[in-house]
C-alpha positions as CSV (number, residue, x, y, z in Angstrom):
1,M,188.3,-135.5,130.5
2,P,187.8,-131.9,129.8
3,S,184.1,-130.9,129.9
4,D,182.4,-129.1,127.1
5,P,182.8,-125.4,127.1
6,A,179.8,-123.4,128.4
7,P,177.7,-121.9,125.5
8,D,178.0,-118.2,125.0
9,P,174.6,-116.8,125.8
10,G,174.7,-114.3,123.1
11,S,175.8,-116.5,120.3
12,G,172.7,-118.6,119.8
13,I,175.1,-121.5,118.8
14,D,175.3,-124.9,120.4
15,P,179.0,-125.6,120.8
16,A,178.2,-129.4,120.8
17,P,175.5,-129.9,118.1
18,E,176.4,-133.6,117.8
19,R,174.8,-134.1,121.2
20,A,171.6,-132.5,120.3
21,H,171.2,-134.5,117.1
22,F,173.0,-137.7,118.0
23,P,171.3,-140.7,116.2
24,A,169.6,-143.6,118.0
25,T,171.6,-146.5,119.2
26,G,172.6,-148.9,116.4
27,C,172.5,-146.1,113.8
28,D,175.5,-144.7,111.8
29,D,176.7,-141.4,113.3
30,G,178.4,-140.1,110.2
31,R,181.9,-140.4,111.5
32,P,184.6,-141.7,109.2
33,V,185.4,-145.4,109.4
34,G,189.0,-144.8,109.0
35,P,191.7,-142.3,108.5
36,T,190.6,-139.4,106.3
37,P,193.4,-137.9,104.1
38,A,193.3,-134.2,103.8
39,M,192.1,-133.0,100.4
40,D,190.3,-129.7,99.4
41,F,186.7,-130.5,98.1
42,W,187.3,-128.6,94.9
43,Q,190.5,-130.4,94.3
44,A,188.8,-133.8,94.7
45,L,186.0,-132.7,92.4
46,Y,188.1,-131.5,89.6
47,A,190.8,-134.1,89.8
48,R,188.5,-137.1,89.6
49,R,188.9,-139.1,86.5
50,S,187.1,-142.1,84.9
51,V,189.8,-145.0,85.2
52,R,189.6,-147.6,82.5
53,R,192.9,-149.4,83.4
54,F,193.5,-150.7,86.9
55,R,196.4,-152.5,88.7
56,A,195.8,-156.1,89.8
57,D,196.7,-155.2,93.4
58,P,193.9,-156.1,95.9
59,V,192.2,-153.2,97.6
60,P,192.2,-153.6,101.5
61,R,188.8,-153.8,102.7
62,E,189.4,-151.1,105.2
63,L,189.5,-148.7,102.1
64,I,186.5,-150.4,100.5
65,D,184.6,-149.8,103.7
66,Q,185.6,-146.1,103.8
67,V,184.3,-145.8,100.1
68,L,181.1,-147.5,101.0
69,H,180.7,-145.4,104.1
70,A,180.9,-142.2,102.0
71,G,178.2,-143.7,99.8
72,I,175.6,-144.2,102.4
73,W,175.8,-140.6,103.5
74,A,174.4,-139.4,100.1
75,P,170.8,-138.0,99.9
76,S,168.0,-140.4,99.1
77,S,164.4,-139.9,98.3
78,C,162.4,-139.4,101.4
79,N,165.6,-140.6,103.3
80,Y,164.4,-144.2,102.7
81,Q,168.1,-145.3,102.1
82,M,166.7,-148.5,100.4
83,W,170.0,-149.2,98.7
84,D,172.3,-152.2,99.0
85,V,175.8,-152.5,97.7
86,V,177.7,-155.8,97.2
87,A,181.4,-155.3,97.1
88,V,182.8,-158.0,94.9
89,D,186.5,-158.7,95.4
90,D,186.5,-162.4,94.7
91,P,188.4,-162.9,91.4
92,A,186.2,-165.9,90.4
93,L,183.0,-163.8,91.0
94,N,184.5,-160.8,89.1
95,A,185.4,-163.2,86.2
96,R,181.7,-164.2,85.9
97,L,180.7,-160.5,86.0
98,G,183.3,-159.8,83.4
99,A,181.8,-162.4,81.2
100,L,178.6,-160.4,81.0
101,S,180.4,-157.2,80.3
102,S,184.0,-156.5,79.6
103,Q,183.8,-153.3,81.5
104,M,183.4,-155.3,84.8
105,G,186.5,-157.3,84.0
106,N,189.0,-154.5,84.5
107,A,189.2,-153.8,88.2
108,P,190.0,-155.9,91.3
109,V,186.7,-154.7,92.9
110,N,183.2,-154.2,91.5
111,L,180.6,-152.4,93.8
112,V,177.2,-153.6,92.6
113,V,174.8,-150.9,93.5
114,S,171.1,-151.7,93.9
115,Y,167.8,-150.1,95.1
116,A,164.5,-151.5,96.3
117,R,162.4,-152.0,93.1
118,E,159.1,-150.9,94.7
119,F,160.3,-147.8,96.5
120,S,160.6,-144.3,95.2
121,Q,159.8,-145.2,91.5
122,E,158.0,-142.1,90.8
123,G,160.4,-139.7,88.8
124,W,163.0,-142.4,88.8
125,A,163.8,-141.3,92.5
126,N,165.2,-144.7,93.2
127,V,167.8,-144.4,90.3
128,Q,168.5,-140.8,91.5
129,S,169.2,-141.9,95.0
130,A,171.6,-144.7,93.9
131,S,173.3,-142.4,91.6
132,A,173.9,-139.9,94.4
133,M,175.4,-142.7,96.3
134,I,177.8,-143.7,93.4
135,Q,178.9,-140.0,93.1
136,N,179.8,-139.9,96.8
137,M,181.8,-143.2,96.5
138,S,183.6,-141.8,93.4
139,L,184.8,-138.8,95.2
140,A,185.8,-140.7,98.3
141,A,187.8,-143.1,96.2
142,Q,189.7,-140.1,94.6
143,V,190.6,-138.7,98.0
144,L,191.8,-142.2,99.1
145,G,194.2,-142.5,96.1
146,L,191.8,-145.1,94.4
147,G,190.2,-144.8,90.9
148,T,186.6,-145.6,89.8
149,F,184.7,-146.3,86.6
150,W,180.9,-145.9,86.6
151,I,179.4,-148.8,84.5
152,T,176.0,-148.8,83.1
153,Q,176.6,-151.3,80.3
154,M,176.4,-154.4,82.6
155,G,174.8,-156.8,80.1
156,E,171.7,-158.4,81.7
157,R,171.2,-156.8,85.1
158,E,169.1,-159.6,86.4
159,E,172.1,-161.9,85.8
160,V,174.3,-159.6,87.7
161,R,171.8,-159.6,90.6
162,A,171.8,-163.3,90.7
163,I,175.6,-163.7,90.6
164,V,176.0,-161.5,93.7
165,G,173.1,-163.1,95.5
166,L,170.8,-159.9,95.7
167,P,167.1,-160.8,96.3
168,H,164.6,-160.1,93.5
169,D,163.2,-157.1,95.2
170,R,166.6,-155.2,94.7
171,L,167.0,-153.6,91.2
172,V,170.7,-153.3,90.1
173,I,171.2,-149.8,89.1
174,A,175.0,-149.7,88.2
175,V,178.4,-151.1,89.0
176,L,181.2,-148.9,90.2
177,A,184.6,-150.4,89.4
178,L,187.3,-149.6,92.1
179,G,190.9,-150.2,92.3
180,Y,194.3,-148.6,92.1
181,P,194.6,-146.8,88.7
182,K,197.2,-148.3,86.3
183,V,196.7,-145.2,84.0
184,T,195.1,-142.0,85.1
185,P,194.3,-139.4,82.6
186,Q,196.1,-136.3,83.7
187,K,193.8,-133.8,82.0
188,G,190.1,-134.1,82.2
189,P,188.0,-133.8,79.0
190,P,186.8,-130.3,78.2
191,R,183.3,-129.4,79.5
192,R,180.7,-127.6,77.7
193,P,180.8,-123.9,78.5
194,L,178.7,-123.0,81.6
195,A,176.9,-120.4,79.7
196,Q,175.6,-123.1,77.2
197,V,174.2,-125.4,79.8
198,T,172.9,-123.1,82.6
199,H,170.0,-120.7,82.6
200,Y,168.3,-118.4,85.2
201,N,164.5,-118.7,85.6
202,H,163.7,-119.8,82.1
203,Y,165.4,-121.9,79.4
204,A,167.2,-119.6,76.8
205,G,168.8,-122.0,74.5
206,R,167.9,-124.3,71.7
207,P,167.5,-128.0,72.5
208,I,169.7,-130.5,71.0
209,P,167.4,-133.1,69.1
210,S,167.3,-136.5,70.6
211,S,166.0,-137.9,67.3
212,L,168.1,-140.5,65.1
213,D,166.5,-138.9,62.1
214,P,169.1,-136.5,60.4
215,A,166.2,-134.4,59.0
216,D,165.4,-133.3,62.6
217,W,168.9,-131.8,63.1
218,P,169.8,-128.2,61.9
219,S,173.4,-128.2,60.7
220,D,174.6,-125.8,63.4
221,L,173.2,-128.0,66.2
222,L,174.8,-131.1,64.8
223,A,178.0,-129.1,64.8
224,V,177.6,-128.3,68.5
225,Y,176.7,-131.9,69.3
226,Q,179.6,-133.4,67.5
227,R,182.2,-131.0,68.9
228,A,181.1,-131.9,72.4
229,R,181.3,-135.6,71.7
230,V,184.5,-135.6,69.9
231,L,186.4,-133.3,72.4
232,N,184.7,-134.7,75.6
233,G,184.9,-138.4,75.4
234,L,186.0,-140.1,72.2
235,R,189.8,-140.0,72.5
236,H,189.8,-143.6,73.5
237,N,188.0,-144.8,70.5
238,K,190.0,-147.2,68.2
239,P,189.4,-148.2,64.7
240,R,187.4,-151.4,64.2
241,P,189.2,-154.2,62.3
242,W,186.4,-154.9,59.9
243,E,186.2,-151.2,58.9
244,T,189.9,-150.9,58.6
245,R,190.0,-153.9,56.2
246,A,187.3,-152.3,54.0
247,L,189.2,-149.0,54.0
248,L,192.4,-150.7,52.8
249,D,190.5,-152.4,50.1
250,I,189.2,-149.1,48.6
251,L,192.7,-147.6,48.8
252,E,194.2,-150.6,47.1
253,R,191.4,-150.5,44.4
254,F,191.0,-146.8,43.7
255,V,194.3,-145.1,45.0
256,P,197.1,-147.6,44.7
257,H,199.8,-145.1,44.4
258,G,201.3,-142.6,47.0
259,R,202.4,-145.2,49.6
260,A,205.9,-143.6,50.1
261,A,206.6,-140.1,51.4
262,P,208.0,-137.8,48.7
263,A,211.8,-137.2,48.5
264,E,212.9,-133.7,49.7
265,D,213.8,-132.5,46.1
266,A,210.4,-133.9,44.7
267,P,207.7,-131.7,43.3
268,P,205.0,-130.6,45.6
269,A,203.0,-133.7,46.8
270,P,199.5,-134.2,45.5
271,R,196.7,-133.0,47.7
272,W,194.1,-135.0,49.6
273,L,191.1,-133.6,51.4
274,D,189.1,-135.7,54.0
275,V,185.6,-134.3,54.3
276,L,183.8,-134.2,57.8
277,P,186.1,-136.8,59.4
278,C,184.6,-136.2,62.9
279,T,186.7,-138.5,65.1
280,G,189.5,-138.6,62.6
281,I,190.0,-142.4,63.1
282,L,189.9,-143.1,59.3
283,T,191.7,-139.9,58.5
284,E,194.7,-141.1,60.6
285,R,194.9,-144.4,58.8
286,M,194.7,-142.9,55.3
287,S,197.4,-140.5,56.1
288,R,199.7,-143.3,57.3
289,E,198.9,-145.5,54.3
290,R,199.3,-142.8,51.7
291,R,202.2,-140.8,52.8
292,G,202.8,-139.5,49.3
293,F,199.9,-137.1,49.7
294,R,199.5,-133.8,51.6
295,F,196.4,-134.1,53.7
296,D,193.9,-131.5,54.6
297,V,190.6,-131.8,56.5
298,V,187.3,-130.0,56.3
299,E,185.0,-129.9,59.3
300,R,182.2,-127.9,60.8
301,T,184.2,-126.4,63.8
302,P,187.7,-125.2,64.1
303,D,188.0,-127.4,67.4
304,V,187.1,-130.6,65.7
305,A,189.2,-129.8,62.7
306,A,192.3,-129.2,65.0
307,F,191.5,-132.4,66.8
308,V,191.6,-134.5,63.5
309,S,194.7,-132.5,62.2
310,A,196.6,-133.6,65.4
311,R,196.0,-137.3,64.4
312,T,198.0,-136.9,61.1
313,R,201.7,-136.7,60.5
314,P,202.5,-134.1,59.3
315,R,199.5,-132.2,60.7
316,A,196.8,-131.7,58.1
317,G,195.5,-128.3,57.0
318,R,192.2,-127.2,58.3
319,H,189.2,-125.8,56.5
320,A,185.5,-125.1,57.1
321,W,182.2,-126.3,55.9
322,P,179.4,-125.1,55.7
323,A,180.1,-122.0,57.8
324,P,183.7,-120.3,57.7
325,D,184.9,-118.6,60.8
326,P,187.2,-115.7,59.4
327,Q,188.0,-114.6,63.0
328,R,189.6,-117.8,63.8
329,G,191.3,-118.1,60.3
330,F,188.9,-121.0,59.4
331,G,188.0,-120.7,55.8
332,P,186.7,-123.0,53.0
333,P,189.0,-125.4,51.0
334,P,190.3,-123.9,47.8
335,D,188.4,-124.9,44.6
336,G,190.0,-127.4,42.2
337,A,193.0,-128.0,44.5
338,Y,192.7,-131.7,45.5
339,D,193.6,-134.8,43.6
340,V,191.6,-136.9,46.0
341,V,188.6,-136.0,48.1
342,T,187.2,-138.5,50.6
343,C,183.9,-138.5,52.4
344,L,183.4,-141.7,54.3
345,F,180.1,-142.4,56.3
346,R,179.2,-138.8,56.6
347,L,176.3,-138.3,54.3
348,E,174.3,-140.5,56.6
349,D,174.2,-137.9,59.4
350,L,173.3,-135.0,57.1
351,A,169.7,-133.9,56.7
352,P,168.6,-134.8,53.2
353,R,168.3,-131.1,52.5
354,D,172.1,-130.6,53.1
355,R,173.4,-133.5,51.1
356,P,173.2,-132.0,47.7
357,A,175.2,-129.0,48.9
358,L,178.0,-131.0,50.3
359,L,178.3,-133.1,47.0
360,C,178.4,-130.0,45.0
361,A,181.0,-128.5,47.2
362,M,183.2,-131.6,46.8
363,A,182.8,-131.4,43.1
364,H,184.3,-127.9,43.4
365,W,187.1,-128.9,45.7
366,V,188.4,-131.8,43.5
367,A,190.8,-131.0,40.6
368,P,189.6,-131.7,37.1
369,G,190.2,-135.4,36.6
370,G,190.6,-135.9,40.3
371,R,188.8,-138.5,42.3
372,V,186.0,-138.4,44.9
373,L,185.9,-141.5,47.1
374,L,182.4,-141.7,48.7
375,G,181.6,-144.3,51.3
376,F,178.2,-144.9,52.8
377,V,176.0,-147.5,54.6
378,S,173.5,-149.1,52.2
379,A,169.8,-149.3,53.0
380,R,169.7,-152.5,51.0
381,S,172.0,-154.2,53.6
382,F,171.5,-156.0,56.9
383,H,172.1,-152.7,58.7
384,G,168.3,-152.0,59.2
385,L,167.6,-155.5,60.7
386,T,170.5,-155.5,63.1
387,E,169.6,-152.0,64.2
388,S,166.0,-152.9,64.8
389,L,167.2,-155.9,66.8
390,R,169.5,-153.8,68.9
391,R,166.6,-151.5,69.8
392,R,164.2,-154.2,70.5
393,G,166.8,-156.2,72.6
394,G,167.3,-153.6,75.2
395,G,170.7,-152.7,74.1
396,P,172.3,-149.1,74.3
397,K,170.0,-146.6,72.9
398,G,170.2,-143.0,71.8
399,V,171.9,-141.0,69.2
400,E,175.5,-141.9,70.4
401,Y,174.9,-145.6,70.1
402,V,173.6,-146.2,66.5
403,L,175.1,-149.2,64.9
404,A,177.3,-147.4,62.3
405,P,181.0,-147.2,61.2
406,D,183.9,-145.2,62.7
407,P,181.7,-144.8,65.1
408,N,179.2,-142.3,63.7
409,I,178.5,-139.5,66.1
410,G,175.0,-138.2,66.1
411,P,171.8,-139.1,63.9
412,F,172.3,-141.7,61.2
413,E,170.3,-143.3,58.5
414,P,171.5,-145.8,55.8
415,L,171.3,-144.5,52.2
416,E,169.6,-145.9,49.1
417,P,172.5,-146.4,46.6
418,R,170.6,-145.0,43.6
419,D,169.7,-141.9,45.5
420,V,173.5,-141.3,46.3
421,E,174.5,-141.9,42.6
422,R,171.7,-139.5,41.5
423,L,172.9,-136.8,43.9
424,A,176.5,-137.3,42.5
425,A,175.5,-137.0,38.9
426,E,173.5,-133.9,39.8
427,A,176.7,-132.4,41.3
428,G,178.7,-133.2,38.1
429,L,180.5,-136.3,39.3
430,A,180.5,-139.4,37.2
431,V,180.8,-143.0,38.7
432,E,183.9,-144.6,37.7
433,G,184.0,-147.6,40.0
434,R,182.0,-149.3,42.7
435,L,182.9,-151.6,45.6
436,G,180.7,-153.4,48.2
437,R,181.9,-154.9,51.4
438,Q,180.3,-156.9,54.3
439,A,177.3,-158.7,53.0
440,V,176.9,-160.1,56.5
441,P,178.6,-159.1,59.7
442,G,181.8,-161.0,60.6
443,R,182.8,-162.8,63.7
444,E,184.9,-160.1,65.1
445,E,182.1,-157.6,64.8
446,L,179.5,-159.9,66.2
447,A,181.7,-160.6,69.2
448,F,182.1,-156.8,69.7
449,R,178.4,-156.0,69.1
450,T,177.0,-158.7,71.3
451,R,179.5,-158.4,74.1
452,N,176.8,-156.9,76.5
453,L,174.1,-159.3,75.7
454,S,173.1,-162.2,77.8
455,P,175.0,-165.5,77.0
456,S,171.8,-167.1,75.5
457,S,171.2,-164.1,73.3
458,R,174.8,-164.1,72.2
459,R,174.7,-167.7,71.2
460,L,171.4,-167.1,69.2
461,V,172.8,-164.2,67.3
462,R,176.1,-165.8,66.5
463,A,174.4,-169.0,65.4
464,A,172.1,-167.1,63.0
465,A,175.2,-165.2,61.7
466,A,177.2,-168.4,61.2
467,L,174.3,-169.7,58.9
468,A,174.1,-166.3,57.1
469,S,178.0,-166.4,56.5
470,A,177.7,-169.1,53.9
471,A,175.3,-167.0,51.8
472,G,177.6,-164.0,52.2
473,R,180.1,-165.8,50.0
474,L,177.8,-165.9,47.0
475,P,179.2,-164.2,43.9
476,G,178.1,-160.6,43.6
477,L,176.2,-160.4,46.9
478,E,178.7,-157.9,48.4
479,A,178.3,-155.6,45.5
480,R,174.6,-155.6,45.7
481,R,173.9,-156.0,49.5
482,G,177.1,-155.1,51.2
483,R,176.6,-152.8,54.2
484,F,179.7,-150.7,53.2
485,Q,179.2,-149.2,49.6
486,Y,182.0,-147.2,48.0
487,L,181.9,-145.0,44.9
488,C,184.8,-143.7,42.9
489,L,183.7,-140.6,41.3
490,R,185.4,-138.4,38.8
491,R,184.8,-134.6,38.2
492,A,183.3,-134.5,34.6
């Protein structure tokens, strides 16, 4: 066996540093536990994706061990390394985890990451340490040809701990789903520009509000936030069945014509403007149901308008409100050009000071005799109660998780119907028809909203809703107390 080369006296470098710092017997020496495929670090970093659909193929434990080994070489607070990971590859156990949260039912392996409860609590250093471990494992999985999904919505974390047998002194931090990707996004979501999120020596930007109150949000910051949310992570959102049914009801009631696309020799199609559609989920469905109209959208930013436009066939025209961007050809909608103007569940995220301006603008955009369809969540409905229960029950919190249609992105507050009608009248719009829907939440929505609650909490909520559903069938209750309220307005 060749001996180590003699050190160069002038270099100051030990040619075999592992000898000087070799760990004590029984400790991990930081050598890979298996073959290490070659991959450039930057390639691994920028190619990693969150995988939501996995193949059913089992993952060899040798590969699982390699992923875990990368995890334990993450930094930890004070180098305590008080983490424990349970790799669950037993289908029966994974089925029990999947019953707590559907996100844990997608992959053949769930890595349950925990940290000692009583260690490094100051500054959430325990959570930081475990998070560093998860990031290491995510990158290692990418290099090994595996996919991962970082799960924070686990349902009741104490039940997760009990299922995998972790002692009480271990706090479950998160779960990392692991497996062979069935579908891997080829292009990562756009990132916020570096200049917007980094600062040297002193913060130089404006903070995005964390409040749920629309009054706390300047219009331009709401535009920045919604652009980031729509472009960076909402492409997988699908319409909710209960919201789609309500949408189809208002189309049938207020715009029953225009189902078929016009013939080639027909006059120009009537025009439809959808206002602040944000994710474009409802815009897409309306354009499919009413092909006889030519659709346009008006949005806060050119990027979100383009995102929504791409969901319609043919692509919708794009316009700006409240701030045009002439350099990008992003101007306001033409006055009096639209037979139908829709604004569905978007007044709720506007600051009260901005709502009159939007209603006045819609009154200008609609043609004389045209219709404005306004949808909003009523403050007289069950919405406030369910939202307070969500916050009290330890469910997802923050401006991105407010219980609202479509899903709403940003701040949100339900509206008093009489206030909405007053603002409409002040804008010169007369009420021609009203429609209320969803006096109580339906079974589909309850199953969706409670999917990450504990089984006992799910049973309690669903039993209460079953009792309330009988009252929901009382005549006139939807019109007065329905969560979804729709107004058909005509320009006077």
